[in-house]
N, CA, C and O atoms as a Tinker XYZ file with bonds, in Angstrom:
   408  protein
     1  N     20.403000   75.578000  288.004000    73     2
     2  CA    21.506000   76.114000  287.237000    64     1     3
     3  C     21.073000   76.188000  285.777000    63     2     4     5
     4  O     20.692000   75.176000  285.189000    81     3
     5  N     21.131000   77.378000  285.191000    73     3     6
     6  CA    20.731000   77.523000  283.798000    64     5     7
     7  C     21.861000   77.080000  282.857000    63     6     8     9
     8  O     22.964000   76.763000  283.302000    81     7
     9  N     21.566000   77.064000  281.548000    73     7    10
    10  CA    22.556000   76.562000  280.587000    64     9    11
    11  C     23.845000   77.377000  280.607000    63    10    12    13
    12  O     24.939000   76.815000  280.556000    81    11
    13  N     23.718000   78.695000  280.682000    73    11    14
    14  CA    24.912000   79.543000  280.679000    64    13    15
    15  C     25.762000   79.267000  281.918000    63    14    16    17
    16  O     26.988000   79.198000  281.830000    81    15
    17  N     25.113000   79.111000  283.068000    73    15    18
    18  CA    25.832000   78.787000  284.298000    64    17    19
    19  C     26.447000   77.401000  284.199000    63    18    20    21
    20  O     27.568000   77.184000  284.657000    81    19
    21  N     25.722000   76.462000  283.604000    73    19    22
    22  CA    26.236000   75.106000  283.425000    64    21    23
    23  C     27.461000   75.070000  282.533000    63    22    24    25
    24  O     28.416000   74.345000  282.812000    81    23
    25  N     27.438000   75.856000  281.450000    73    23    26
    26  CA    28.598000   75.934000  280.561000    64    25    27
    27  C     29.809000   76.500000  281.298000    63    26    28    29
    28  O     30.926000   76.009000  281.139000    81    27
    29  N     29.583000   77.527000  282.097000    73    27    30
    30  CA    30.660000   78.120000  282.887000    64    29    31
    31  C     31.205000   77.096000  283.879000    63    30    32    33
    32  O     32.417000   76.981000  284.055000    81    31
    33  N     30.324000   76.367000  284.515000    73    31    34
    34  CA    30.748000   75.339000  285.471000    64    33    35
    35  C     31.594000   74.274000  284.783000    63    34    36    37
    36  O     32.584000   73.806000  285.346000    81    35
    37  N     31.209000   73.888000  283.566000    73    35    38
    38  CA    31.994000   72.896000  282.822000    64    37    39
    39  C     33.399000   73.418000  282.514000    63    38    40    41
    40  O     34.376000   72.679000  282.636000    81    39
    41  N     33.498000   74.671000  282.121000    73    39    42
    42  CA    34.812000   75.258000  281.839000    64    41    43
    43  C     35.666000   75.339000  283.099000    63    42    44    45
    44  O     36.872000   75.094000  283.055000    81    43
    45  N     35.046000   75.678000  284.208000    73    43    46
    46  CA    35.788000   75.749000  285.471000    64    45    47
    47  C     36.279000   74.368000  285.868000    63    46    48    49
    48  O     37.415000   74.213000  286.318000    81    47
    49  N     35.437000   73.373000  285.703000    73    47    50
    50  CA    35.870000   72.001000  286.008000    64    49    51
    51  C     37.056000   71.609000  285.127000    63    50    52    53
    52  O     38.019000   71.006000  285.601000    81    51
    53  N     36.976000   71.953000  283.856000    73    51    54
    54  CA    38.031000   71.586000  282.905000    64    53    55
    55  C     39.361000   72.259000  283.234000    63    54    56    57
    56  O     40.404000   71.604000  283.231000    81    55
    57  N     39.332000   73.544000  283.514000    73    55    58
    58  CA    40.578000   74.297000  283.681000    64    57    59
    59  C     41.038000   74.434000  285.128000    63    58    60    61
    60  O     42.235000   74.361000  285.404000    81    59
    61  N     40.111000   74.630000  286.046000    73    59    62
    62  CA    40.477000   74.930000  287.429000    64    61    63
    63  C     40.558000   73.670000  288.282000    63    62    64    65
    64  O     41.561000   73.443000  288.958000    81    63
    65  N     39.518000   72.857000  288.257000    73    63    66
    66  CA    39.537000   71.659000  289.096000    64    65    67
    67  C     40.577000   70.657000  288.642000    63    66    68    69
    68  O     40.975000   69.790000  289.420000    81    67
    69  N     41.021000   70.753000  287.419000    73    67    70
    70  CA    42.073000   69.860000  286.940000    64    69    71
    71  C     43.380000   70.082000  287.698000    63    70    72    73
    72  O     44.211000   69.177000  287.773000    81    71
    73  N     43.567000   71.270000  288.257000    73    71    74
    74  CA    44.791000   71.557000  289.015000    64    73    75
    75  C     44.835000   70.801000  290.337000    63    74    76    77
    76  O     45.902000   70.367000  290.772000    81    75
    77  N     43.687000   70.644000  290.971000    73    75    78
    78  CA    43.623000   69.960000  292.264000    64    77    79
    79  C     42.228000   69.371000  292.433000    63    78    80    81
    80  O     41.295000   70.089000  292.793000    81    79
    81  N     42.073000   68.078000  292.180000    73    79    82
    82  CA    40.747000   67.469000  292.288000    64    81    83
    83  C     40.204000   67.451000  293.719000    63    82    84    85
    84  O     39.019000   67.189000  293.920000    81    83
    85  N     41.043000   67.724000  294.705000    73    83    86
    86  CA    40.599000   67.727000  296.101000    64    85    87
    87  C     40.212000   69.120000  296.592000    63    86    88    89
    88  O     39.761000   69.276000  297.726000    81    87
    89  N     40.384000   70.112000  295.758000    73    87    90
    90  CA    40.016000   71.481000  296.132000    64    89    91
    91  C     38.505000   71.657000  296.010000    63    90    92    93
    92  O     37.875000   71.095000  295.115000    81    91
    93  N     37.935000   72.438000  296.914000    73    91    94
    94  CA    36.534000   72.837000  296.797000    64    93    95
    95  C     36.487000   74.050000  295.883000    63    94    96    97
    96  O     37.228000   75.013000  296.077000    81    95
    97  N     35.619000   73.999000  294.891000    73    95    98
    98  CA    35.453000   75.105000  293.955000    64    97    99
    99  C     34.027000   75.612000  294.115000    63    98   100   101
   100  O     33.066000   74.859000  293.960000    81    99
   101  N     33.902000   76.900000  294.426000    73    99   102
   102  CA    32.601000   77.476000  294.752000    64   101   103
   103  C     32.375000   78.724000  293.902000    63   102   104   105
   104  O     33.239000   79.596000  293.816000    81   103
   105  N     31.209000   78.793000  293.279000    73   103   106
   106  CA    30.800000   79.975000  292.525000    64   105   107
   107  C     29.840000   80.785000  293.375000    63   106   108   109
   108  O     28.951000   80.231000  294.022000    81   107
   109  N     30.021000   82.093000  293.371000    73   107   110
   110  CA    29.106000   82.977000  294.084000    64   109   111
   111  C     28.684000   84.081000  293.126000    63   110   112   113
   112  O     29.507000   84.859000  292.646000    81   111
   113  N     27.385000   84.131000  292.861000    73   111   114
   114  CA    26.835000   85.151000  291.976000    64   113   115
   115  C     26.377000   86.327000  292.826000    63   114   116   117
   116  O     25.535000   86.155000  293.707000    81   115
   117  N     26.914000   87.519000  292.581000    73   115   118
   118  CA    26.484000   88.692000  293.352000    64   117   119
   119  C     24.982000   88.921000  293.198000    63   118   120   121
   120  O     24.419000   88.705000  292.124000    81   119
   121  N     24.351000   89.352000  294.264000    73   119   122
   122  CA    22.906000   89.577000  294.278000    64   121   123
   123  C     22.497000   90.612000  293.240000    63   122   124   125
   124  O     23.098000   91.682000  293.140000    81   123
   125  N     21.467000   90.278000  292.472000    73   123   126
   126  CA    20.868000   91.242000  291.567000    64   125   127
   127  C     21.696000   91.610000  290.355000    63   126   128   129
   128  O     21.463000   92.661000  289.759000    81   127
   129  N     22.647000   90.789000  289.971000    73   127   130
   130  CA    23.457000   91.120000  288.799000    64   129   131
   131  C     23.184000   90.136000  287.675000    63   130   132   133
   132  O     22.644000   89.050000  287.890000    81   131
   133  N     23.560000   90.532000  286.499000    73   131   134
   134  CA    23.404000   89.688000  285.323000    64   133   135
   135  C     24.646000   88.824000  285.128000    63   134   136   137
   136  O     25.667000   89.041000  285.781000    81   135
   137  N     24.558000   87.849000  284.233000    73   135   138
   138  CA    25.668000   86.927000  283.975000    64   137   139
   139  C     26.910000   87.644000  283.450000    63   138   140   141
   140  O     28.019000   87.157000  283.668000    81   139
   141  N     26.769000   88.771000  282.775000    73   139   142
   142  CA    27.932000   89.429000  282.174000    64   141   143
   143  C     28.776000   90.189000  283.189000    63   142   144   145
   144  O     29.814000   90.741000  282.825000    81   143
   145  N     28.362000   90.233000  284.439000    73   143   146
   146  CA    29.155000   90.901000  285.468000    64   145   147
   147  C     29.995000   89.877000  286.218000    63   146   148   149
   148  O     29.795000   88.670000  286.081000    81   147
   149  N     30.946000   90.379000  287.018000    73   147   150
   150  CA    31.878000   89.496000  287.729000    64   149   151
   151  C     31.172000   88.461000  288.598000    63   150   152   153
   152  O     30.244000   88.773000  289.345000    81   151
   153  N     31.629000   87.248000  288.479000    73   151   154
   154  CA    31.209000   86.148000  289.337000    64   153   155
   155  C     32.401000   85.837000  290.224000    63   154   156   157
   156  O     33.542000   85.831000  289.762000    81   155
   157  N     32.141000   85.583000  291.479000    73   155   158
   158  CA    33.225000   85.284000  292.407000    64   157   159
   159  C     33.490000   83.782000  292.397000    63   158   160   161
   160  O     32.567000   82.975000  292.506000    81   159
   161  N     34.750000   83.424000  292.265000    73   159   162
   162  CA    35.184000   82.034000  292.226000    64   161   163
   163  C     36.107000   81.795000  293.411000    63   162   164   165
   164  O     37.192000   82.370000  293.492000    81   163
   165  N     35.666000   80.944000  294.325000    73   163   166
   166  CA    36.448000   80.626000  295.517000    64   165   167
   167  C     37.060000   79.243000  295.354000    63   166   168   169
   168  O     36.364000   78.279000  295.035000    81   167
   169  N     38.359000   79.155000  295.574000    73   167   170
   170  CA    39.088000   77.890000  295.544000    64   169   171
   171  C     39.589000   77.634000  296.959000    63   170   172   173
   172  O     40.343000   78.433000  297.516000    81   171
   173  N     39.165000   76.522000  297.530000    73   171   174
   174  CA    39.626000   76.123000  298.864000    64   173   175
   175  C     40.431000   74.847000  298.697000    63   174   176   177
   176  O     39.875000   73.770000  298.481000    81   175
   177  N     41.725000   74.979000  298.796000    73   175   178
   178  CA    42.623000   73.862000  298.517000    64   177   179
   179  C     43.190000   73.278000  299.807000    63   178   180   181
   180  O     43.414000   74.013000  300.769000    81   179
   181  N     43.425000   71.973000  299.841000    73   179   182
   182  CA    44.004000   71.370000  301.043000    64   181   183
   183  C     45.476000   71.725000  301.232000    63   182   184   185
   184  O     46.024000   71.531000  302.317000    81   183
   185  N     46.114000   72.238000  300.193000    73   183   186
   186  CA    47.533000   72.574000  300.305000    64   185   187
   187  C     47.719000   74.028000  300.723000    63   186   188   189
   188  O     46.792000   74.835000  300.652000    81   187
   189  N     48.921000   74.340000  301.154000    73   187   190
   190  CA    49.261000   75.711000  301.519000    64   189   191
   191  C     49.266000   76.563000  300.255000    63   190   192   193
   192  O     49.767000   76.135000  299.216000    81   191
   193  N     48.718000   77.748000  300.344000    73   191   194
   194  CA    48.647000   78.634000  299.187000    64   193   195
   195  C     49.848000   79.575000  299.205000    63   194   196   197
   196  O     50.031000   80.368000  300.129000    81   195
   197  N     50.652000   79.463000  298.165000    73   195   198
   198  CA    51.779000   80.373000  297.996000    64   197   199
   199  C     51.655000   81.012000  296.607000    63   198   200   201
   200  O     50.676000   80.780000  295.897000    81   199
   201  N     52.637000   81.804000  296.234000    73   199   202
   202  CA    52.577000   82.512000  294.959000    64   201   203
   203  C     52.443000   81.551000  293.778000    63   202   204   205
   204  O     51.677000   81.808000  292.849000    81   203
   205  N     53.176000   80.464000  293.815000    73   203   206
   206  CA    53.155000   79.493000  292.719000    64   205   207
   207  C     51.764000   78.876000  292.543000    63   206   208   209
   208  O     51.266000   78.768000  291.423000    81   207
   209  N     51.153000   78.480000  293.636000    73   207   210
   210  CA    49.806000   77.887000  293.586000    64   209   211
   211  C     48.803000   78.921000  293.075000    63   210   212   213
   212  O     47.976000   78.627000  292.212000    81   211
   213  N     48.889000   80.116000  293.613000    73   211   214
   214  CA    47.969000   81.173000  293.199000    64   213   215
   215  C     48.129000   81.484000  291.709000    63   214   216   217
   216  O     47.138000   81.715000  291.017000    81   215
   217  N     49.351000   81.492000  291.217000    73   215   218
   218  CA    49.607000   81.771000  289.805000    64   217   219
   219  C     48.993000   80.696000  288.907000    63   218   220   221
   220  O     48.463000   81.012000  287.842000    81   219
   221  N     49.060000   79.441000  289.321000    73   219   222
   222  CA    48.450000   78.355000  288.544000    64   221   223
   223  C     46.941000   78.561000  288.416000    63   222   224   225
   224  O     46.369000   78.381000  287.340000    81   223
   225  N     46.306000   78.938000  289.521000    73   223   226
   226  CA    44.864000   79.176000  289.479000    64   225   227
   227  C     44.520000   80.422000  288.663000    63   226   228   229
   228  O     43.496000   80.449000  287.981000    81   227
   229  N     45.356000   81.442000  288.728000    73   227   230
   230  CA    45.120000   82.636000  287.909000    64   229   231
   231  C     45.206000   82.307000  286.423000    63   230   232   233
   232  O     44.391000   82.786000  285.635000    81   231
   233  N     46.181000   81.499000  286.037000    73   231   234
   234  CA    46.304000   81.085000  284.638000    64   233   235
   235  C     45.055000   80.324000  284.186000    63   234   236   237
   236  O     44.543000   80.554000  283.091000    81   235
   237  N     44.573000   79.423000  285.032000    73   235   238
   238  CA    43.366000   78.658000  284.710000    64   237   239
   239  C     42.148000   79.580000  284.625000    63   238   240   241
   240  O     41.295000   79.408000  283.754000    81   239
   241  N     42.069000   80.547000  285.520000    73   239   242
   242  CA    40.958000   81.511000  285.511000    64   241   243
   243  C     40.938000   82.290000  284.199000    63   242   244   245
   244  O     39.872000   82.504000  283.623000    81   243
   245  N     42.112000   82.716000  283.723000    73   243   246
   246  CA    42.178000   83.462000  282.465000    64   245   247
   247  C     41.672000   82.612000  281.298000    63   246   248   249
   248  O     40.996000   83.124000  280.406000    81   247
   249  N     41.993000   81.330000  281.302000    73   247   250
   250  CA    41.504000   80.437000  280.244000    64   249   251
   251  C     39.983000   80.351000  280.268000    63   250   252   253
   252  O     39.334000   80.385000  279.222000    81   251
   253  N     39.417000   80.239000  281.469000    73   251   254
   254  CA    37.958000   80.189000  281.605000    64   253   255
   255  C     37.345000   81.497000  281.110000    63   254   256   257
   256  O     36.355000   81.482000  280.379000    81   255
   257  N     37.925000   82.618000  281.504000    73   255   258
   258  CA    37.396000   83.918000  281.081000    64   257   259
   259  C     37.415000   84.062000  279.559000    63   258   260   261
   260  O     36.463000   84.574000  278.971000    81   259
   261  N     38.486000   83.617000  278.930000    73   259   262
   262  CA    38.575000   83.709000  277.469000    64   261   263
   263  C     37.554000   82.811000  276.790000    63   262   264   265
   264  O     36.897000   83.227000  275.836000    81   263
   265  N     37.418000   81.584000  277.275000    73   263   266
   266  CA    36.484000   80.638000  276.664000    64   265   267
   267  C     35.026000   81.020000  276.905000    63   266   268   269
   268  O     34.176000   80.806000  276.041000    81   267
   269  N     34.737000   81.580000  278.070000    73   267   270
   270  CA    33.351000   81.875000  278.439000    64   269   271
   271  C     32.950000   83.322000  278.168000    63   270   272   273
   272  O     31.769000   83.660000  278.246000    81   271
   273  N     33.917000   84.175000  277.853000    73   271   274
   274  CA    33.651000   85.617000  277.726000    64   273   275
   275  C     32.940000   86.129000  278.973000    63   274   276   277
   276  O     31.992000   86.909000  278.894000    81   275
   277  N     33.418000   85.673000  280.112000    73   275   278
   278  CA    32.820000   86.009000  281.408000    64   277   279
   279  C     33.925000   86.424000  282.367000    63   278   280   281
   280  O     34.924000   85.719000  282.509000    81   279
   281  N     33.754000   87.550000  283.017000    73   279   282
   282  CA    34.742000   88.029000  283.976000    64   281   283
   283  C     34.538000   87.349000  285.330000    63   282   284   285
   284  O     33.415000   87.249000  285.824000    81   283
   285  N     35.641000   86.885000  285.922000    73   283   286
   286  CA    35.599000   86.207000  287.220000    64   285   287
   287  C     36.533000   86.902000  288.204000    63   286   288   289
   288  O     37.596000   87.398000  287.829000    81   287
   289  N     36.125000   86.929000  289.446000    73   287   290
   290  CA    37.010000   87.354000  290.533000    64   289   291
   291  C     37.448000   86.089000  291.253000    63   290   292   293
   292  O     36.611000   85.280000  291.654000    81   291
   293  N     38.748000   85.915000  291.419000    73   291   294
   294  CA    39.296000   84.683000  291.983000    64   293   295
   295  C     39.803000   84.909000  293.400000    63   294   296   297
   296  O     40.502000   85.882000  293.681000    81   295
   297  N     39.433000   83.987000  294.284000    73   295   298
   298  CA    39.900000   84.001000  295.672000    64   297   299
   299  C     40.403000   82.603000  296.000000    63   298   300   301
   300  O     39.638000   81.640000  295.944000    81   299
   301  N     41.678000   82.485000  296.339000    73   299   302
   302  CA    42.288000   81.182000  296.619000    64   301   303
   303  C     42.743000   81.160000  298.074000    63   302   304   305
   304  O     43.517000   82.014000  298.507000    81   303
   305  N     42.253000   80.176000  298.821000    73   303   306
   306  CA    42.613000   80.014000  300.229000    64   305   307
   307  C     42.896000   78.548000  300.511000    63   306   308   309
   308  O     42.380000   77.662000  299.829000    81   307
   309  N     43.708000   78.304000  301.506000    73   307   310
   310  CA    43.806000   76.931000  301.990000    64   309   311
   311  C     42.531000   76.658000  302.780000    63   310   312   313
   312  O     41.978000   77.566000  303.401000    81   311
   313  N     42.067000   75.420000  302.757000    73   311   314
   314  CA    40.850000   75.073000  303.495000    64   313   315
   315  C     41.001000   75.402000  304.973000    63   314   316   317
   316  O     40.071000   75.899000  305.609000    81   315
   317  N     42.178000   75.121000  305.509000    73   315   318
   318  CA    42.417000   75.373000  306.930000    64   317   319
   319  C     42.274000   76.860000  307.251000    63   318   320   321
   320  O     41.598000   77.223000  308.214000    81   319
   321  N     42.900000   77.714000  306.457000    73   319   322
   322  CA    42.797000   79.156000  306.686000    64   321   323
   323  C     41.355000   79.645000  306.529000    63   322   324   325
   324  O     40.872000   80.442000  307.333000    81   323
   325  N     40.680000   79.166000  305.500000    73   323   326
   326  CA    39.308000   79.592000  305.230000    64   325   327
   327  C     38.394000   79.278000  306.416000    63   326   328   329
   328  O     37.624000   80.134000  306.854000    81   327
   329  N     38.480000   78.061000  306.929000    73   327   330
   330  CA    37.571000   77.641000  308.002000    64   329   331
   331  C     37.985000   78.140000  309.383000    63   330   332   333
   332  O     37.187000   78.078000  310.318000    81   331
   333  N     39.205000   78.628000  309.532000    73   331   334
   334  CA    39.645000   79.165000  310.826000    64   333   335
   335  C     39.606000   80.689000  310.846000    63   334   336   337
   336  O     39.033000   81.285000  311.759000    81   335
   337  N     40.204000   81.311000  309.857000    73   335   338
   338  CA    40.361000   82.766000  309.879000    64   337   339
   339  C     39.136000   83.533000  309.392000    63   338   340   341
   340  O     38.932000   84.684000  309.778000    81   339
   341  N     38.325000   82.910000  308.553000    73   339   342
   342  CA    37.220000   83.641000  307.941000    64   341   343
   343  C     35.846000   83.237000  308.460000    63   342   344   345
   344  O     34.838000   83.794000  308.027000    81   343
   345  N     35.790000   82.290000  309.365000    73   343   346
   346  CA    34.521000   81.708000  309.796000    64   345   347
   347  C     33.543000   82.743000  310.366000    63   346   348   349
   348  O     32.331000   82.553000  310.262000    81   347
   349  N     34.024000   83.798000  310.945000    73   347   350
   350  CA    33.147000   84.813000  311.543000    64   349   351
   351  C     32.855000   85.992000  310.610000    63   350   352   353
   352  O     32.232000   86.968000  311.028000    81   351
   353  N     33.294000   85.911000  309.370000    73   351   354
   354  CA    33.118000   87.037000  308.454000    64   353   355
   355  C     31.824000   86.906000  307.645000    63   354   356   357
   356  O     31.345000   85.795000  307.419000    81   355
   357  N     31.267000   88.020000  307.216000    73   355   358
   358  CA    30.048000   87.966000  306.396000    64   357   359
   359  C     30.251000   87.224000  305.074000    63   358   360   361
   360  O     29.344000   86.525000  304.621000    81   359
   361  N     31.424000   87.364000  304.445000    73   359   362
   362  CA    31.629000   86.685000  303.159000    64   361   363
   363  C     31.669000   85.176000  303.339000    63   362   364   365
   364  O     31.191000   84.443000  302.472000    81   363
   365  N     32.226000   84.697000  304.441000    73   363   366
   366  CA    32.241000   83.259000  304.723000    64   365   367
   367  C     30.805000   82.743000  304.791000    63   366   368   369
   368  O     30.468000   81.725000  304.187000    81   367
   369  N     29.979000   83.455000  305.528000    73   367   370
   370  CA    28.579000   83.040000  305.686000    64   369   371
   371  C     27.842000   83.093000  304.354000    63   370   372   373
   372  O     27.045000   82.205000  304.051000    81   371
   373  N     28.101000   84.125000  303.559000    73   371   374
   374  CA    27.446000   84.240000  302.260000    64   373   375
   375  C     27.872000   83.107000  301.325000    63   374   376   377
   376  O     27.038000   82.525000  300.632000    81   375
   377  N     29.155000   82.800000  301.307000    73   375   378
   378  CA    29.644000   81.707000  300.457000    64   377   379
   379  C     29.030000   80.382000  300.906000    63   378   380   381
   380  O     28.630000   79.572000  300.070000    81   379
   381  N     28.953000   80.157000  302.206000    73   379   382
   382  CA    28.389000   78.909000  302.724000    64   381   383
   383  C     26.905000   78.784000  302.375000    63   382   384   385
   384  O     26.435000   77.690000  302.062000    81   383
   385  N     26.167000   79.891000  302.426000    73   383   386
   386  CA    24.721000   79.850000  302.190000    64   385   387
   387  C     24.338000   79.929000  300.718000    63   386   388   389
   388  O     23.417000   79.237000  300.282000    81   387
   389  N     25.028000   80.758000  299.951000    73   387   390
   390  CA    24.610000   81.043000  298.582000    64   389   391
   391  C     25.533000   80.480000  297.511000    63   390   392   393
   392  O     25.181000   80.476000  296.331000    81   391
   393  N     26.705000   80.008000  297.906000    73   391   394
   394  CA    27.667000   79.514000  296.937000    64   393   395
   395  C     27.216000   78.221000  296.277000    63   394   396   397
   396  O     26.522000   77.404000  296.882000    81   395
   397  N     27.618000   78.053000  295.038000    73   395   398
   398  CA    27.333000   76.828000  294.285000    64   397   399
   399  C     28.618000   76.015000  294.248000    63   398   400   401
   400  O     29.609000   76.422000  293.643000    81   399
   401  N     28.587000   74.861000  294.904000    73   399   402
   402  CA    29.761000   73.988000  294.951000    64   401   403
   403  C     29.808000   73.151000  293.680000    63   402   404   405
   404  O     28.822000   72.517000  293.304000    81   403
   405  N     30.959000   73.154000  293.027000    73   403   406
   406  CA    31.127000   72.367000  291.796000    64   405   407
   407  C     31.806000   71.052000  292.103000    63   406   408
   408  O     32.036000   70.250000  291.197000    81   407
């Protein structure tokens, strides 16, 4: 992890993981792109995801984007849904293999 990625990880820990310390937070860098392009941020929370939960994570994501000057794509799932409904999908496999767990 380079310094720029480390700084981004610190901001995500500060703003996003503070909402739920039991959530898995995973960064996925698209293949062949530079740091200034969208990074995918996956939140896998043990709680049920509803509008209120998603809104809290969106607010935290905006804070990270402002502080880091980095655009993020946010995906919020319950751990149960992620491991049951998405297990056979290519994105699930890519996140499992290439994702950086914070």
